[in-house]
N, C-alpha and C positions, 0 to 999 in steps of 0.2 A: 645670666640672671636679670640683666637689665634689658627689657624689651618695651618698645612703645605700645600704647594701648591699641593701636589699629593693627598691630602685627606686621607692619610693613618691613621690619627688619632694620630700619634706620635707627640705631641706638646711640649714635654719637651725641645728639643733643641731650638725651636723657642721661648719658654717662657724664657729660660736662655739668649738667645740673646737679647730679648726685655729688660730684666732687666739689662743686661750689658750696653745697650745703655742708659737706664734711669740713671744709676749711673754716666756715663760719662757726660751726660747733666746736672745732678744735680750739679756735681763739677764745670762745666763751668758756671752755673747760680749763684754760691755763691755770686758774687759781687752784685747781685740784692736783696739778703737777703730774698728769698721767704719762707724759712722754719724756724719754731721754733723747730721742732723735726724731725730729719731724721736719721734713723738707718739702715745703709746699710746691716749689718749682719742680722738683723731681716727680712729685705726685701728679702734677698737671701734665708733665711730659709723658709719663707712662700712660695716663688716661688718653692722651691724644694718640699714642701708638696703638692702643687697643681699639680706639674708635675707627682707625684707618684699616683695620683688618677686613678682608672681604666678608660679605654677609654669610656665606657658607661656612667660613672658618669660625665666625662668631657663634653661629648656631651649634657648632660641634663642641664648644667649651662649656662644661657643666657649671662653671662659676663665673661666666663672663661678666666682668665689670664689678664684681662683688668686693667692696673695700674690706680689708681686714688689717688687724694690727698684730704684732709679734712681740712677745716678751723679750727683753734685751739680753737674755742668755741663750737665745736660739740664733744660730749663725745666719747672716744674710750678706751676700757678696757685695751688694750695692749700698749697704748701710753699715755703719759701725756696730759692733757687738761688744758691749762693755761688761756684761754680766753684773751691772750695777756697781762696779768696783773701780777705783781710780787707776789702777795699773793698766787696765784695758780700755780706758777712755779714748774714744775716737779711732780705735783700731778696727779696720774692716777685715774679716776673715777671707780666705781665698775662694770659698764656695758657699752656696746655700745649704742649709740643713735639708735632708731629704723631705721632711714634712713641708717646709716652705716651698721647695721646688715643685712638689706635687700640686700645691695650690696655685702657684704661678702658672704652671703648665695647663691648669684647668681654666685659666683666664681671670683668676682673682687678682685684685689690685692691692699691693702692699702699701699701707698708708703711713706706717711709722713703727718705731721701736719703743716699747713701753717700760716705764719705771718699775722698780721691783725692790724687794728686800735684797741687800747686798749679797751677792753670790748665791741667792735663793736660800740662805741659811737663816730663815726666820719667818714670822707670820704677820708682822705689822706693816711692812713696806715703809718703815720710818728709816730712810736711807740717809746716812750722814754725809755721803758724797754727793748725791743728786737731789736731796730733799725728800720730805715725806710725801707719799701719795695720800690724798684726802678723799673722804667718802662723799659722793654726790648727794646723799640724803642728809648729811650733816658734816660740813668740812672740818669741824673740830674733832671728828672721829676718824679712826683708821679705815682704810679701804680693805684691810686684810692683806695676806701675803702667802707666799712670796710674789704671786702674780697680781699684785695690787693695781698696777698701772693698766693692765688689760681690762680688769674688772671695772675700774673707774671710767675708762674710755667708753666702754659699752654702756654702762649705766647712765653716763652723761649724754649719750646719744651721738657721740662722735662717729662711731661705727656700730654695727650690729653683731660683729663676730670677731674673734681673735684667738691667738694661741697663747697658752701659758705652759708651765711645766708643773708637775705634781710629784713630790717625793713623799710627803706625809700629810698632804691636804692643801697644797699650794695653789691648786685650781679651785677646789671646792670651797675652801674657807673664804677667799675674797668674793667668790660668786655669791655665797650665802649672805655675806655682810653688805654687799652692794645690790642685792636684789636681782641677780641674773642667774643663768643656768651655767653650771660648770661640770664638765664630763671628764673623768679619768678613765681611759680605756684599760682593758686587761693589759698588763705589762707585756710588751712585745707586739701588740696589735699594730702600732705605727712604727715605721722604719726608724731605727735609732741612729744616732751619730750627729756630730757637729752641733752639740749642745753643751754648754759649760756644765759639768756634772757635779752632783753630790754623791750619788750611789747608783752604780749600774744595776744593782738588784732592785732598787726601789723607784728610780726615776722613770718618768714617761712624759712626753708632750701630751697636752690635753686641749680640748676645744671649749671655749667660753663664748656664750652667745646670749642674745636677747630672748631667744625661745628655743625649745627643743627641735623644732622644724629645721632651724639653721644648723644646729649641732649635727643633725642627721645628714643634711646636705654635705657638710664639710667632712664628716666621718666617712661618707661614701667615697670621697676622693682620696682621703688619707689611707683607707683600708679597702681598696677596690675589689679585692679577690674574695671577699666574704659573701656569704649567702644572706639574703633578706629573710628575716624571721616571719613566721606566720603570725599576724596580729591576733591577740586574744582579748575578748571582752573582760572587763574587770570582774565580772561575775565568775570567771573561770580562774581567777588569780588568787593565790594564797600568799599573804605577806606576813613576815615575822616582825613582831614589835618587842624587842628585848627590853626588859625593865632593868635588870641588874647592870650597873655601870652606865648604861646609855640613858636612863631616865633619872639618875641620881644627881642631886645638886644642880639642877637646871635653874636658870633665871625663870622667874614666874611667867614672864611673857612667852618665853620659848616653850616652857612646859604646856601652857595653854594652847599655843599654836600647834604643837605636836598632837595634843589630844584632839583638837578640832580637825586636823588633817586625817587622823585615824577614823574619826567619826564620819567624816564626809566620804571616805573611801568605803567604809563598811556600808553606809547608806547606798552607795553606788553599786554594791554587790560583791565587793572584795571580801575574802575571808581573812580575818585578822587573827593571827596566832601569837600568843605570848611565848616567844622562843628565845630563851637566854643562851648566852655563850659562856660556858663555865670558865671561871678563872681568867677572864679575858684581860684584865688589867695587868696581872703578873706576867702572863705569857707575852703580851705585847711589849712590856718594858724590857723583857729579856732579849728582844729582837731589835727594837726601834733604833735607839741611838748607837748601840754597838755596831750595827751594820754601817751606818753613815760614817761614824767616826773612824772606822777602819778603811772603808772604801774611798772616802773623799781624797785622801792623800794620793793614792795611786791614780785614781780616775782623773782628778783635776790636773795632776802633773802630766799625764799622758795627753790630755786636751791641750795644755799649754805647749807641749813639744810640737804638736801638730800646727798650732798657731804660730809658733816660733817667736823669738824676740824677748821672752821673759820667763824666768824660772818661777817655780812655786814659792820659793823662799822670798824672792823679790816681790811677788804679788802679795803675799801675806804681810810683809812689812808695811805695805801701803794701804791695807784695809782701813776704812774710815769709821765703820760702825763698831762700837765697843763690844757688843754681844757677838758679832761675827768674828772679830779679832780673837776674842777669848776662846771661842769654839775651835777655830782653825789652829790656833797655837796648841791647844790641848791635843788635837788630832795629830799634829806633827810631832808632838812629844811621845806619841805611841800610847795614847790613853787606852786603846783596846789592842791587846796582844794578838799575834797570829793564832795562838792556841785558843784564846777566848773566841775569836771570830769564827774559827773552824767549828767550835762547839755550837755557836749560834746557828750556823748554816746547816749543820748535820742533825741537830737535835731540836733547838728551840723554835726555829722558823717552821720546820715541818709540823711541830706540835700545834703551833698557832694556826697554820693552814688547815690542819685536821679538824680543829674546833669549828671553823666556818663550814668546811665540807660536810661534817657530820650533822650540823644544824640544818643546812639546806636539804640534805637527804632525809633526815628523820622526820621533818615537818613538811616535806615536799613543797618547799618555798620557791616562788619566783624571785623573791628578793627580801631583804631586811629593810625596814624603814625606821630611821632614827632622826633626831635633830642633827643638822650638820655641825653646828657649834653649840656649846652649852649656854652661850650668852650672845647678845648682839654686839656690835662694834664698840670697843672701848675708846677712850680718848687718845688722841695723838700725844705721844710722849710717855704713855703708860707702858713702857717697854718691858719692865720686869714683873710688875704685879698690877692687879686691877680689882676693884671691889665686886664681889658676887655674893648675894644673899647674906650681907653683913660681915663678910670676911674678905681679907686680901688673898687672892689666889694667884699663882704664877701664870703669866700671860701665855707663854709658849705652850706649856704642858696642858693648860686648860683648853685652849682653842683647838689643839690637835687631838683631843681625847677621843673623839668619835671618828675622825677621818684617818687616823694613823694606822689602826689595826688592819683595815682592808688594804691599805697601801703596802704594808709589810707582807701581805699574802699575794700581792699582784692581782687583786680582784678589780673588776670594773665597778665604778660607782659614779653617781650623778647627783648633784645638788640642785634642787628646784626652789624658787621663791615661793614661800607659803604664807606670808603675812607680814605685818608691821608690828613693832612693839608699841607700847603706850607713848614712847618718845619719838615715834615715827621712823624707827630704824628697821631695815629688812631682817627677816628671819628665814632661814632655809631649812628644808628637810632633805635627807640623803637616802637614796636607794642604793643598796649594795647587792650585787648579784654574783652567782657562781662564775668562776673563771671561764672565759671564752663565750659567755652568753651576752655579748655586747649588743647585738641587734635586738634580742628580746628585751634587754634592759631599756634600750632607747624607745622601743615600741611602748613598753609599760610607762616610761617616763612621760611620753606624749599624752597617754591616757590620764595619768595622774595630774599633769599640768592643766589639762582641760577642766578637770574637776576643781582644781584650786583656783583657776582664773589668774589674770595678770595682777601685778601690784600697781598701785598708783605710781606715776613717775616721780622722780626726785622733785622737790619744790621748785628748783630752778627751771625745770622743764615743763611744769604744769601749764604755763601760759604759751608754750610754743607748739 
């Protein structure tokens, strides 16, 4: 991906210049606290190794020299993976996660491990062990979570692309709040494994980037066996715009941004259909936390056995963030019984999936379009509640309201930057598509992003 303008194939100088710029931006971004592990010397050494590859080998690498960051719950053999929790601080796993290995094999350059909500169990990235991640558009505000460090690093210009993980919105929420693109693929699209888990049913690695083009480049490496979708003009696209649940109780700036987005897309030729999802709130609640609270105990214990050296009980005793400690302790007490979990998986989750499937089929939709989050970024420290439309609302449940249902169904979804609030905070819109239609969704997202245009950079980057 790094080639000199004259096409001579000598990319070592350009690669070194790119790394030098990255290091300068990483230093400038320190007040945002986006990284848990960043080793400048190791990064320079790996860049030198890549630069010394023969020209033919460089040309064969789809992502040659592309710097990327990785959320610190995704295993990397040459860097520690802490999952943002004290018990795993400084511990390097034995191997790379398959997603990381694919990117490295394609010539990408791993720049560091990013900060996150502890154990990925939250949406603020206010981590009591490693410090809060701060929003590049306003450092008094959250970056979102749980993949907050990846979003902040990209928004601050340290890198242009990175990996996060998404269980109920942890890629799309910070992407929306930091003004970047966040893609959650269909569950199972990317090879799983070597990621500190919450729920094997709901978890997936996702790509976060400055633009949709970069998401598509990295997705093509992470899911190389898929077929490219035929591009469709927006005039041939039908989009659903559900009102019930998804347009209720929005911050006024979010509501205005969503309305403006729908108007722009209609003007560009898209057919906008009012397509509600019946009883979506109740159906999602029956699935959401019951699945995580039951699966996290087994899934995380299995991951720790593979890492060796610490038990689940010992890890939980050392959790630093009060909200995460409370949730994990409840899960270990058996908050969701085996019988209740089996009912969720046999009855409630299929019912939720059917609502989405029926909506897509009935209205012949390419995707649904909603606001990614009901409000822009709240203040750092507002971990339990935040004001919205004159009332105090719960932070976690409010921010995941639109991103959680498609996660529980395993659907692909992507958040795109759509505008700024009156306070200068990013607002995102989310496209949700049928299972397995990832390439079509990415094609559509590229077309929508072109209509919306880029956001102004964070104030700290405007002069650079």
